[in-house]
C-alpha positions in Angstrom: 22.7 -0.6 -10.6 22.6 -2.3 -7.0 21.2 -5.7 -7.0 17.4 -6.0 -5.6 17.5 -8.0 -2.3 14.0 -8.3 -2.0 11.4 -6.4 0.2 9.3 -6.6 3.4 6.0 -8.2 3.2 3.1 -5.4 3.4 1.2 -7.7 6.0 3.7 -9.3 8.2 7.0 -7.7 7.5 8.9 -10.8 6.6 11.5 -10.5 3.7 10.3 -11.7 0.3 13.0 -12.8 -1.8 13.8 -10.9 -5.0 12.3 -13.5 -7.3 9.0 -13.9 -5.5 6.9 -11.3 -7.1 5.0 -13.4 -9.6 1.3 -13.1 -9.9 0.9 -16.2 -8.0 3.4 -15.9 -5.4 2.8 -15.3 -1.8 4.6 -14.5 1.4 6.5 -17.3 2.9 5.5 -16.1 6.4 1.9 -15.2 6.2 0.8 -16.3 2.8 -0.4 -12.6 1.5 -0.1 -12.0 -2.1 3.2 -10.5 -2.9 2.5 -9.0 -6.3 0.1 -6.2 -5.0 0.1 -2.4 -4.6 1.1 -2.5 -1.0 4.5 -4.1 -2.0 5.1 -1.6 -5.1 7.5 1.2 -5.2 4.7 3.3 -6.7 2.3 3.0 -4.0 1.9 6.3 -2.0 -1.3 6.6 0.1 -1.1 10.4 0.0 -1.5 10.5 -3.7 -4.8 10.3 -5.7 -5.6 6.6 -6.2 -2.8 5.8 -4.0 -0.3 5.5 -6.8 2.7 7.7 -8.0 2.4 6.2 -11.4 -0.4 8.4 -13.1 -0.9 6.1 -16.1 -1.7 2.8 -14.1 -5.2 1.6 -14.1 -7.0 2.0 -10.8 -7.0 -1.0 -8.5 -9.5 -1.0 -5.9 -8.1 -3.9 -3.8 -4.5 -3.1 -3.2 -3.5 -6.0 -1.1 -4.4 -8.5 -3.3 -2.5 -9.8 -6.5 -3.0 -7.7 -9.8 -1.5 -7.7 -13.3 -0.4 -4.0 -13.0 2.1 -3.3 -16.1 3.9 -0.7 -13.7 4.5 -2.9 -10.8 7.9 -2.8 -9.2 8.9 -4.3 -5.8 9.8 -1.8 -3.2 12.7 -2.3 -0.9 12.0 -2.0 2.7 8.5 -1.7 4.4 5.2 -0.4 2.8 4.2 3.1 3.6 1.7 3.5 6.5 -2.0 3.4 5.2 -3.6 6.9 5.1 -5.8 7.7 8.1 -7.9 10.5 8.7 -7.0 12.5 11.7 -8.7 12.0 14.6 -9.2 15.8 15.4 -10.6 16.3 11.7 -13.9 14.6 12.8 -14.4 16.3 16.2 -13.8 19.8 14.5 -16.4 18.7 11.8 -19.0 17.8 14.4 -18.2 20.9 16.1 -19.6 22.9 13.4 -23.1 21.5 13.9 -23.2 21.4 17.5 -26.0 23.4 19.1 -24.9 26.2 21.2 -25.2 25.6 24.9 -25.1 21.8 24.6 
């Protein structure tokens, strides 16, 4: 198994050393919590509850430290946050627009 080299902070992108993921650890660059969903290998914004691990408890604040038993630090950058497509709102609003306006 390859040695874990750390991951990039979800907030600033700075490298976090492999031993910096305790419940009270923070990023050396920006001070963001490191043991959080945004730095976890199971975080996936496109999944229900934003997590690939279906047995994990729901975490509402995914950028703050938590004690999830399934936390595993990811290597590399966190995935982009899910954002609604800009055209979806326009299309939805178009459904209710009065004709001729």
